[in-house]
C-alpha positions as CSV (number, residue, x, y, z in Angstrom):
1,X,-99.4,-155.8,-36.5
2,X,-102.1,-152.7,-37.4
3,X,-105.0,-155.3,-36.2
4,X,-102.8,-156.0,-32.7
5,X,-102.1,-151.9,-31.9
6,X,-106.1,-151.3,-32.2
7,X,-106.7,-154.6,-30.3
8,X,-103.7,-153.2,-27.2
9,X,-105.5,-150.5,-26.9
10,X,-108.7,-151.2,-26.6
11,X,-108.0,-154.1,-24.2
12,X,-106.4,-151.1,-22.1
13,X,-109.2,-149.0,-22.5
14,X,-111.9,-150.8,-21.6
15,X,-110.2,-153.0,-18.8
16,X,-109.8,-149.5,-17.1
17,X,-113.5,-149.1,-17.5
18,X,-113.7,-146.0,-18.4
19,X,-116.8,-144.4,-20.4
20,X,-115.8,-140.4,-21.2
21,X,-115.4,-137.8,-23.3
22,X,-115.9,-138.6,-26.7
23,X,-117.9,-142.2,-25.7
24,X,-119.9,-140.4,-23.1
25,X,-123.6,-141.6,-23.3
26,X,-125.1,-137.9,-22.8
27,X,-124.3,-135.4,-25.9
28,X,-121.0,-133.8,-27.3
29,X,-121.0,-130.0,-27.6
30,X,-119.2,-127.8,-28.5
31,X,-117.4,-125.0,-31.6
32,X,-114.9,-125.6,-34.4
33,X,-111.6,-124.1,-33.6
34,X,-111.0,-123.3,-37.0
35,X,-108.1,-121.9,-38.4
36,X,-105.4,-125.1,-39.1
37,X,-108.2,-125.4,-42.3
38,X,-106.9,-121.4,-43.1
39,X,-104.9,-120.6,-46.7
40,X,-105.7,-123.7,-48.7
41,X,-103.3,-121.6,-51.8
42,X,-100.3,-121.4,-49.6
43,X,-98.9,-124.9,-49.5
44,X,-97.8,-126.2,-47.2
45,X,-97.9,-123.2,-45.7
46,X,-95.9,-121.9,-42.1
47,X,-97.9,-122.6,-38.9
48,X,-98.6,-119.1,-37.2
49,X,-98.4,-117.8,-40.5
50,X,-100.6,-119.1,-43.0
51,X,-102.6,-120.9,-41.0
52,X,-103.3,-121.6,-37.1
53,X,-104.2,-124.7,-34.9
54,X,-106.1,-123.6,-31.5
55,X,-104.3,-122.7,-28.2
56,X,-105.0,-123.7,-24.5
57,X,-106.4,-121.1,-23.3
58,X,-109.0,-121.0,-26.3
59,X,-110.0,-124.8,-25.3
60,X,-110.0,-123.5,-21.5
61,X,-112.4,-120.6,-22.3
62,X,-115.1,-123.0,-23.9
63,X,-115.1,-125.3,-21.3
64,X,-115.5,-122.9,-19.0
65,X,-119.0,-122.4,-20.9
66,X,-119.6,-125.5,-20.0
67,X,-119.0,-127.3,-24.1
68,X,-117.4,-130.7,-23.8
69,X,-116.3,-130.9,-27.4
70,X,-114.4,-129.4,-30.4
71,X,-114.3,-129.9,-33.7
72,X,-111.2,-129.7,-35.1
73,X,-110.9,-128.6,-39.4
74,X,-107.5,-129.4,-40.6
75,X,-106.2,-130.0,-44.5
76,X,-105.4,-134.0,-45.9
77,X,-102.5,-131.8,-48.0
78,X,-101.1,-130.6,-44.9
79,X,-101.3,-133.6,-43.0
80,X,-100.1,-135.8,-46.1
81,X,-98.4,-134.2,-48.1
82,X,-98.7,-137.0,-50.7
83,X,-101.3,-139.6,-51.3
84,X,-99.9,-143.0,-48.9
85,X,-97.4,-141.4,-47.5
86,X,-96.3,-140.7,-43.9
87,X,-97.9,-138.4,-42.0
88,X,-96.3,-134.8,-42.1
89,X,-94.2,-135.0,-38.4
90,X,-95.0,-131.1,-37.9
91,X,-98.3,-131.7,-38.7
92,X,-99.2,-134.9,-36.7
93,X,-97.3,-132.3,-33.9
94,X,-99.6,-129.7,-33.5
95,X,-102.8,-132.3,-33.8
96,X,-101.5,-134.5,-30.7
97,X,-101.2,-131.4,-28.7
98,X,-104.5,-130.2,-30.1
99,X,-106.1,-133.5,-27.9
100,X,-103.5,-132.7,-25.4
101,X,-105.7,-129.7,-24.5
102,X,-108.7,-131.5,-25.7
103,X,-107.8,-133.9,-22.7
104,X,-107.0,-131.7,-20.2
105,X,-109.9,-129.3,-20.1
106,X,-111.7,-133.0,-20.4
107,X,-113.2,-132.7,-23.8
108,X,-114.0,-134.9,-27.3
109,X,-111.8,-133.5,-30.3
110,X,-113.0,-134.3,-33.5
111,X,-110.3,-134.7,-36.3
112,X,-112.5,-133.0,-39.2
113,X,-110.5,-133.9,-42.1
114,X,-112.0,-130.3,-44.1
115,X,-110.9,-131.7,-47.7
116,X,-114.9,-131.6,-49.2
117,X,-114.5,-134.7,-50.7
118,X,-111.1,-134.0,-52.7
119,X,-107.4,-133.9,-52.3
120,X,-105.5,-131.3,-54.1
121,X,-108.9,-130.3,-55.8
122,X,-109.4,-133.5,-57.5
123,X,-112.5,-135.5,-55.9
124,X,-111.7,-138.6,-53.9
125,X,-113.0,-141.7,-56.6
126,X,-111.2,-140.1,-59.5
127,X,-107.9,-141.3,-61.6
128,X,-105.7,-139.3,-59.8
129,X,-107.4,-140.0,-56.2
130,X,-108.5,-143.8,-56.1
131,X,-110.6,-144.6,-52.6
132,X,-108.2,-146.5,-51.2
133,X,-105.8,-143.5,-51.3
134,X,-108.8,-141.6,-48.8
135,X,-109.3,-144.7,-46.4
136,X,-105.2,-145.0,-46.2
137,X,-104.9,-141.4,-44.5
138,X,-107.8,-142.7,-42.4
139,X,-106.5,-145.7,-41.4
140,X,-102.9,-143.4,-40.8
141,X,-104.7,-141.1,-38.2
142,X,-106.7,-144.0,-36.6
143,X,-103.7,-145.6,-35.9
144,X,-102.0,-142.7,-34.5
145,X,-104.9,-141.8,-32.6
146,X,-106.2,-145.2,-31.4
147,X,-108.1,-144.0,-27.8
148,X,-111.6,-143.9,-28.7
149,X,-112.3,-141.8,-25.5
150,X,-110.4,-138.7,-26.7
151,X,-110.8,-138.6,-30.1
152,X,-114.0,-138.5,-32.7
153,X,-113.5,-138.9,-36.8
154,X,-114.5,-136.5,-38.9
155,X,-114.2,-138.1,-42.3
156,X,-114.9,-135.4,-44.4
157,X,-116.3,-132.2,-44.3
158,X,-118.7,-130.9,-47.1
159,X,-118.0,-133.8,-49.8
160,X,-119.6,-131.6,-52.9
161,X,-116.7,-132.1,-55.1
162,X,-118.1,-135.9,-55.7
163,X,-121.8,-137.3,-56.4
164,X,-123.7,-138.1,-53.4
165,X,-124.2,-141.7,-54.0
166,X,-121.2,-142.0,-54.7
167,X,-120.0,-140.3,-51.4
168,X,-122.3,-142.2,-49.4
169,X,-120.1,-145.2,-51.1
170,X,-117.0,-144.5,-50.4
171,X,-117.6,-143.3,-47.4
172,X,-119.5,-146.5,-46.3
173,X,-116.3,-148.3,-47.6
174,X,-114.1,-146.3,-45.2
175,X,-116.4,-147.0,-42.5
176,X,-116.0,-150.6,-43.1
177,X,-112.4,-150.6,-43.1
178,X,-112.2,-149.0,-40.2
179,X,-114.0,-151.1,-38.7
180,X,-112.0,-154.0,-39.9
181,X,-108.8,-152.5,-38.6
182,X,-110.4,-152.6,-34.8
183,X,-111.4,-148.4,-34.8
184,X,-113.9,-148.1,-32.0
185,X,-114.0,-144.4,-32.2
186,X,-117.0,-142.8,-33.6
187,X,-116.8,-141.5,-36.6
188,X,-118.6,-139.1,-38.3
189,X,-119.6,-138.9,-42.2
190,X,-121.0,-135.4,-43.8
191,X,-124.0,-135.7,-45.6
192,X,-122.9,-135.4,-49.2
193,X,-122.7,-132.1,-51.2
194,X,-122.9,-129.2,-48.4
195,X,-124.6,-131.6,-46.5
196,X,-127.5,-129.4,-45.3
197,X,-130.0,-130.0,-43.7
198,X,-133.0,-127.9,-46.2
199,X,-131.7,-129.9,-49.4
200,X,-131.6,-133.9,-47.2
201,X,-134.5,-135.3,-49.4
202,X,-133.3,-133.2,-53.0
203,X,-132.0,-135.3,-55.5
204,X,-128.6,-134.1,-57.4
205,X,-127.4,-136.1,-60.4
206,X,-130.0,-138.5,-59.7
207,X,-129.3,-138.7,-56.0
208,X,-130.4,-137.4,-52.6
209,X,-128.5,-137.5,-49.0
210,X,-132.2,-139.5,-48.4
211,X,-131.8,-142.3,-50.0
212,X,-128.4,-142.6,-50.1
213,X,-128.1,-142.7,-46.5
214,X,-130.8,-144.7,-45.2
215,X,-128.8,-147.4,-45.3
216,X,-126.0,-146.6,-44.1
217,X,-124.8,-148.9,-41.4
218,X,-122.3,-149.7,-38.8
219,X,-121.6,-152.8,-37.3
220,X,-121.0,-150.5,-33.4
221,X,-123.4,-148.3,-34.0
222,X,-121.2,-145.6,-33.2
223,X,-121.5,-143.7,-36.6
224,X,-123.0,-140.4,-36.5
225,X,-124.7,-139.0,-40.1
226,X,-123.3,-135.1,-40.2
227,X,-125.0,-132.5,-41.3
228,X,-125.0,-128.5,-41.9
229,X,-127.1,-125.8,-42.2
230,X,-126.8,-122.4,-42.1
231,X,-129.7,-119.5,-41.4
232,X,-129.2,-117.0,-44.4
233,X,-131.1,-117.0,-47.2
234,X,-129.3,-119.5,-49.1
235,X,-127.7,-121.1,-46.7
236,X,-124.3,-120.4,-47.3
237,X,-123.7,-119.0,-43.6
238,X,-122.6,-115.6,-45.9
239,X,-125.5,-113.2,-44.8
240,X,-126.3,-110.9,-42.7
241,X,-129.9,-111.5,-42.3
242,X,-131.9,-114.9,-41.2
243,X,-134.7,-116.5,-42.5
244,X,-137.4,-116.7,-40.1
245,X,-137.6,-119.0,-37.9
246,X,-140.6,-121.2,-38.8
247,X,-138.6,-122.4,-41.5
248,X,-136.1,-124.3,-39.7
249,X,-139.4,-126.5,-37.9
250,X,-140.1,-127.5,-41.3
251,X,-136.3,-128.7,-42.4
252,X,-135.1,-129.9,-38.9
253,X,-139.2,-132.3,-38.6
254,X,-137.8,-133.3,-42.1
255,X,-134.6,-135.1,-40.9
256,X,-135.6,-136.1,-37.6
257,X,-138.3,-138.2,-39.2
258,X,-136.3,-139.4,-41.3
259,X,-133.3,-140.4,-38.9
260,X,-136.1,-142.3,-37.3
261,X,-137.0,-143.8,-40.0
262,X,-134.1,-145.1,-41.0
263,X,-132.5,-145.9,-36.8
264,X,-129.4,-143.0,-38.3
265,X,-128.0,-140.5,-35.9
266,X,-127.1,-137.0,-36.5
267,X,-124.5,-134.5,-36.0
268,X,-125.1,-131.1,-36.3
269,X,-121.2,-130.8,-37.3
270,X,-121.5,-126.6,-39.0
271,X,-124.3,-124.2,-38.3
272,X,-123.8,-120.5,-37.1
273,X,-125.6,-116.8,-37.6
274,X,-124.6,-113.1,-36.8
275,X,-125.8,-111.4,-33.3
276,X,-128.5,-109.5,-33.8
277,X,-131.7,-110.2,-33.1
278,X,-133.3,-112.2,-35.9
279,X,-130.7,-114.0,-36.4
280,X,-130.5,-115.5,-32.2
281,X,-134.1,-115.8,-33.2
282,X,-133.3,-118.6,-36.2
283,X,-129.9,-120.0,-33.9
284,X,-132.6,-121.0,-31.2
285,X,-135.0,-122.5,-33.5
286,X,-132.4,-124.9,-35.0
287,X,-130.8,-125.8,-32.3
288,X,-134.8,-126.9,-30.1
289,X,-134.6,-128.9,-32.8
290,X,-131.8,-130.8,-32.2
291,X,-132.8,-132.2,-28.7
292,X,-134.0,-135.8,-29.0
293,X,-131.1,-137.6,-28.0
294,X,-132.2,-140.6,-29.7
295,X,-131.1,-138.9,-32.9
296,X,-128.6,-136.2,-32.2
297,X,-125.5,-137.2,-31.1
298,X,-124.3,-133.6,-30.7
299,X,-123.5,-130.0,-32.4
300,X,-120.9,-127.7,-32.7
301,X,-121.0,-124.1,-33.5
302,X,-119.6,-123.0,-36.4
303,X,-117.0,-120.9,-35.6
304,X,-114.7,-119.6,-33.2
305,X,-110.9,-119.2,-33.5
306,X,-108.3,-116.6,-32.8
307,X,-107.9,-115.3,-36.5
308,X,-111.9,-114.7,-37.1
309,X,-111.2,-110.7,-36.2
310,X,-115.1,-109.3,-36.8
311,X,-116.1,-112.4,-38.7
312,X,-120.3,-112.2,-37.7
313,X,-120.4,-116.1,-36.9
314,X,-117.4,-115.7,-34.3
315,X,-118.1,-117.1,-31.2
316,X,-114.4,-115.8,-29.8
317,X,-114.9,-113.4,-26.9
318,X,-113.8,-109.9,-28.6
319,X,-112.2,-107.2,-26.0
320,X,-113.1,-109.5,-23.4
321,X,-116.8,-109.2,-24.5
322,X,-119.1,-112.9,-24.6
323,X,-120.7,-113.2,-28.1
324,X,-123.7,-112.7,-27.9
325,X,-124.2,-116.2,-29.7
326,X,-123.2,-118.2,-26.6
327,X,-126.3,-117.1,-24.2
328,X,-128.3,-119.1,-27.1
329,X,-125.7,-122.3,-26.8
330,X,-126.1,-122.2,-23.5
331,X,-129.5,-123.0,-22.6
332,X,-128.8,-126.1,-24.7
333,X,-125.5,-126.8,-22.8
334,X,-127.3,-128.2,-19.9
335,X,-127.2,-132.2,-20.8
336,X,-123.1,-132.7,-21.5
337,X,-122.3,-133.4,-18.0
């Protein structure tokens, strides 16, 4: 029955000859509209009090800037309050509304399960959260949002709660399972740990992202390895000063060579800087190394959203003024339409 549903949707979609939004040949570039993943300690929490979903105007604003993609972080525990259980109807309604808002502006919506590789603090693959439970939530989400033109699937944000090699194996099994169900979505698979470009070749617990994902395979070739990178000294995105631009040339050159050697595509799912001059130079440097379309599927800046306030990395407008970082981002938005 599940396979049949996927096949019916896929047949209808391809019969229309559509090739737009998430499936377009051009790069997917935009922002993270954060807020739905806020306050994980308040579980399930109350929408618009503990956490928030993006408004229609936020989609419209970033579409007007020339962006074609929104990455939407949300929590596994809210969308599925019990492992193997039904998806929560209220949260599902919020996700569906977000998809409709994205569609209205011809934008791809990335469903980013912002789970860090865990459920209620227990890592995927542990006794409390077996791998099949992780596959289950993605089967349900893919069946609920079956049209690959409108939605891409981001398996797990920064899965630092389990070893890199173990995560790579779980991600491969999940992609295989979704393809068995005839999901034709673009799938974003985060690198292990914090997904950092700067440590891609560095081994932790006996495994590095470079070796663990070298042989990652998708029969549809619609999987991109998601990486993140921040510009402050400890690469956390919490500092107010940034490293010099040449530091990013070295690290991005290394991951570009890795991707070309192993025939992998990359997606820069999170990156961001404060708005001072040195940090804007670092931002420009990072983006300048993501222009090879044979390697890079695109990027989503971190972050935007109504509740960020004075957050230094935010590119939401403040008092009607455009964030300085947008001037840098717009230099690299010429190929999105």
